N, C-alpha and C positions, 0 to 999 in steps of 0.2 A: 503493500501499499504506500503509495508516495506521500509525500507530505507537502504541503502547501505553503509558501512562504510568502508573508506580508511585509514588504519592504517600504518604509518611507524614505523617501530621497531628501536628503537634508541639503539647504543651500550652502553654498562654498562660502567659508569664511576666512577672513584675513587674520584673525585672531591666533595666536600660537597656542597650541594644544599642551596643557599642564597636568600632569598626573597628581593625584592626591591621595593620600593614605590616612586613615582613620580607625577608630574604634567605638563602636556603641556599646554603652553600659547602662545598666538600670540605676536609677537616683534613688535614694541614698545608697544603697549597698555596694555600688561597684561593680557587680555582677554583670558578666557578658550577656548581650542579648543576642542569641545568634539566629542567623539568617534574617536579619532587620532588611527592609529594604529602602535602599538610596537610590534617589531620584534627581536628574537635573531638569530643572523647570523650563528653560527656554529652549535646550537641546533636545528635551523630551528622549532621552536615554536613561536607561538605570542599571543597577546591579544588586547583589545582596552581599551582606556580610557573610562571612564563614561562622563554623560553630563556634568560635572565640569571639564573634562580634568584630571581626577585623575586615576592613574592605580598601578596595582601590577602585578610583572611578577617573576616567579621563574627561576633561573638560575643554572644549575647544574655545569659548568665552568665559574664563575665569572673572574678567572685570565687569561684567554684567549679569552673570548666571546665578542662580540660587538654588539651593539644596533641601530636597525633603528627605527627612529620614523618619520611619515611621514602622511599627510592628504592632500586631494586635495586642490589647491590653495595655497599650501606653499611649501617651499623648504625644502627638505628633509634632515634630519640630521643623520649623522653617529657618533657614540663614543664609546669608551669603556665602558662596562658595569658598571666597578668599580666607573666610574666618577659620577654615579647616588647616591653614598655614599655621596659625598662632594657638588654635585649639583643638587638635586632632582627634579629641576624645570627646563624644557627644554623649551626654546623659539624658536619657529619656525617663520621664515619671509616669509612673502607673496611673492608668485612667481609673475613675470611678467604677466600682463594682456595680453590675446590675443585679438586683435579687432575682433568682432564678423563682418561677413560677412552679410551685408545686400542686398537682391535681392529682387526687385519689379517687379512682373508678372501679366499679366491679365488673366491666366490660368495654373493651374499645373496640371502635371499627377501624379497620385499616383499609387504606384507598393508595393505588400507585397512580402517579400523576406525573405528566411529562412525558408520558409513553410516544415511541416513534415506532416507524414500522422496520426500517431498515438504516444502513450505515454505509458510508464509503470514504472517500479521502479525508485528511486530518488537519488540524489547525495547531500551529505551535507558535513559540515566540522566538523572534531573534534579538530580542532585547530592547525593543520600541515600545512594549507595553506590559504591564504587570500582572493583568488579571482578564479573564473572559467570562462572562457571566450570561447565565440563560435564565430568563422568567419563566416560573413555572405557575400554574394557576390551579388551586384546590377545589373541592367542591364547596367547601365551607371555611368561614374564618374561625380564628380561634382553634385552631389545631396544633398538633405538634409533630415535629420532624423526627421520623423514626429510623430511616436508611435514607443514604444516597448512592446512585450507581453511576459510575463513570466508564463509558467506552473508549479506550485508547488504541493505539495501533498496536496490531499483534507484531510489527516488525521492529518496533522499539524495544530498548531493554528496560531493567529496573530504573524507576526514578522517583523523585520524592517532590511532593507540591503540597501545598495548604489550601484548604477547603474554608471558604468564607460564605456566609450566609446573610442575604441583606432584605431588609423591608422594602415596599416601592415609595419611590419619591413621589410626592403628590403634584409636584410641579413638572418635573420632567419626565415622570414614567418609567426612569432608569431606577438603577440602585440606588438605595437610601441608608437609612439607619442600620447599622450592623446589630445582628439579633442574637449574637454570642460575643462573650468576651474572652473565650477559652480559645487557645491556640490549638488548631485542630492540623496536625500534620499526618501526611498520609504517604504511604510507601504504595507506589503504583504498579500494577502487574500488568501484564500483557493481557489484550481483552478486555473484560468487565472488572473494576475495582468497586467492591460494596463496602460503604464506610457506614457502621453503626453508629447513629447519632443519638440514642436513648440516653448515654450518660450525660450528654449536655443539657438535655431538657430544653431545647429549642422551640420555643413558643411563637406561633405564626400569627400575628394578630389580624391580619387581612386575608383575603383568598388568596392574592398572589404573593410571591415572594422569589428571590433570585437565590440560585446556588451558583458559585463562583469558584473557578480555578485560578491560585495564584502560583504563578511560576517563581522558582527559585534558580536566579541566574548564579550557579554554583557549577563547579567542574564535575560533579557527580552526574548533573543533568545534561552534559555537554553531548551534541549530537553533530559530528562533522561528516560532511559528505560532499562528493563531487558531481555536479551536473552542468550540461550545456546552456549558456546564457548568451545570447546575441552571436551564436556561432562559433564560440570558444567555451572550453571546458574552464569551470570556474570552481573555487572551493567555497562552501558555505557553513556555518555554523549556525544551529539554532538549540533549543532546549526543550527537552523532554519535561513533562509528559506531552504526547502528541493525541489531541483529543479528536474524535471522529465525527464529523459531520453527519447528519442525517440524510436520507435519500429525498425527503420531501421538504419543501420550505417551510419556514416557521409558521405555526399555528397563528401568532399573533403580531402585528407590524413592528412592534419594540420589544421583542423578544430577545434579541442578542447584543451585548452591549461589552465594550473593552475600556479598561482603565488605562490612560496614558500615564507617563512618569510625571506629567506635570500635574496629576492629582484629579483630572477631570475625565469623567465618563463620557464614552460617545457610543452611539448607536452604530452596528456593524451590519455587513452584510445580510439583506432580507432574502437572498437566494437559498440559503443552507440554515439549517437550525443546528443546535448542538446535540451529541447524542449522551445526553444526561437526564436522568430520570430519578423519580425520589418516591418514598412512602411515606403517608402521612397518617395519624391516627387522630380520633376524635370522639 
């Protein structure tokens, strides 16, 4: 199964490229924040810290660009990229914990949502967006997320990603408030990866919600390959997991969204849906 690569062509810049090194830690403990996301706003590229919170990022416009450092469960930090020269250690404060909803019932009704008939080519990242999300509609509001199923390419190796769950933003109809403050890290297998969501008690306040895949731009997920481009052989690099498309178009016009490293969600192709489904209980 071949991968579909989405490349954003960036304008040529007269600025010199500068390499910045840094480390992301938790405030006030100083404990490393593994795999934090680091994004350049103007250049719209990004990377992830390693398991020790350390990162390296290349900036083409260091005098005017800004950097965003984020990780689930922490307050996002924005700062001029030049500050990394004098203060390469970035401290993230813990965000306020959301109280989990506890519901006790004698009997639950389970329903599979986001179902699709078939799958084909797949979608991955080459470092220009950090997440891709699918809107899923349940039959009832006030349900709980029980499982999520993600279909990935059978040709990819093992990979690691993070699962994110969002409410629907009432203004944009795109991803809005995050519905869990717990880090959900997944080791992806070939084919279908099923994630048990019951330990996280994710309450879905409305009928619709988003399931998002967050790529980790780390060496473990690298996939290098050769392909012909404009008549000559080129080397490409992208990052697993490689999430499959459905054979049919999305059931909703605003079903598929991507998160740029600038921090903004944008609608994506309406020709294909993502092969992601879920089970809810109510």
